[in-house]
C-alpha positions as CSV (number, residue, x, y, z in Angstrom):
1,M,45.5,7.8,-87.5
2,K,47.8,9.7,-89.6
3,R,46.9,9.6,-93.4
4,P,49.9,7.7,-95.6
5,E,51.4,10.3,-97.9
6,L,50.7,9.3,-101.3
7,R,53.6,8.4,-103.7
8,P,54.0,10.0,-106.8
9,Y,52.6,7.3,-109.1
10,Q,49.5,7.0,-106.8
11,A,49.0,10.7,-107.3
12,E,49.3,10.6,-110.8
13,A,46.7,7.5,-111.3
14,G,44.5,9.3,-109.0
15,A,44.6,12.7,-111.1
16,K,44.0,10.5,-114.2
17,I,40.8,8.8,-112.5
18,N,39.6,12.2,-111.6
19,A,40.3,13.4,-115.0
20,T,38.5,10.3,-116.9
21,I,35.6,11.1,-114.8
22,A,35.3,14.6,-115.2
23,A,35.6,13.8,-119.0
24,G,32.1,12.2,-118.8
25,H,33.2,8.4,-118.5
26,R,31.1,6.3,-116.0
27,R,33.5,3.3,-115.6
28,V,36.9,3.4,-115.1
29,L,39.2,0.4,-114.3
30,L,42.6,1.1,-112.5
31,V,44.8,-1.8,-113.4
32,S,48.1,-1.9,-110.9
33,P,50.2,-4.6,-109.5
34,T,49.9,-6.2,-106.4
35,G,50.6,-3.9,-102.8
36,S,50.8,-0.7,-105.3
37,G,48.4,1.1,-103.3
38,K,45.0,1.0,-105.3
39,T,43.0,0.9,-101.8
40,V,45.4,3.9,-100.7
41,I,44.5,5.8,-103.9
42,A,40.7,4.9,-103.3
43,A,40.9,6.0,-99.6
44,A,42.5,9.5,-100.7
45,M,40.2,10.3,-103.4
46,I,37.0,9.5,-100.9
47,D,38.6,11.5,-98.0
48,Q,40.4,14.3,-99.4
49,G,37.6,14.6,-102.4
50,G,40.7,14.2,-104.6
51,L,44.2,14.0,-104.3
52,E,45.1,17.2,-103.7
53,P,43.8,20.5,-102.4
54,G,41.1,22.1,-105.3
55,T,40.9,18.8,-107.0
56,P,37.6,18.5,-108.3
57,R,35.3,16.0,-106.7
58,A,34.6,14.0,-110.1
59,W,33.9,10.9,-108.4
60,Q,30.6,12.4,-106.5
61,S,29.2,13.1,-109.7
62,L,28.6,9.0,-110.1
63,P,25.5,7.6,-109.4
64,P,25.7,5.1,-106.2
65,L,26.2,1.5,-107.3
66,D,23.2,-1.0,-106.1
67,P,24.9,-4.1,-105.7
68,E,21.9,-5.8,-104.7
69,P,20.8,-7.1,-108.3
70,H,24.2,-8.1,-108.9
71,V,24.5,-10.6,-105.5
72,R,20.8,-11.9,-106.2
73,A,21.7,-12.9,-110.2
74,W,25.3,-14.3,-108.4
75,V,23.1,-15.9,-105.3
76,S,20.8,-17.5,-108.1
77,A,23.1,-18.9,-110.2
78,R,25.2,-20.8,-107.5
79,A,21.8,-22.1,-106.2
80,R,20.9,-23.2,-109.7
81,A,24.3,-24.8,-110.2
82,F,24.2,-26.4,-106.6
83,A,20.4,-27.8,-107.4
84,K,21.7,-29.3,-110.4
85,S,25.1,-30.7,-108.9
86,Q,22.7,-32.1,-106.6
87,S,20.0,-33.7,-108.9
88,R,22.9,-35.4,-110.9
89,G,24.4,-37.3,-107.7
90,A,20.8,-38.3,-106.5
91,T,19.9,-42.1,-106.9
């Protein structure tokens, strides 16, 4: 499968993300309109280790995210809300 060619604003966004991570920031938020290619940018960063040859792979220095605690907290909150709604409706 052919890799999509990044548009200039996508390449610029990826370069800024890499620079931000390389500067020591652990949390980066990319805000871009729907359909602008945020997923394409992320895929390029993962696939190429950056957006251009020689770009440092700053994102690789980030610790892996363990979503399990967040998922457990979300499921627990939903279960409590459900149980509360059921107890109100019981007669």
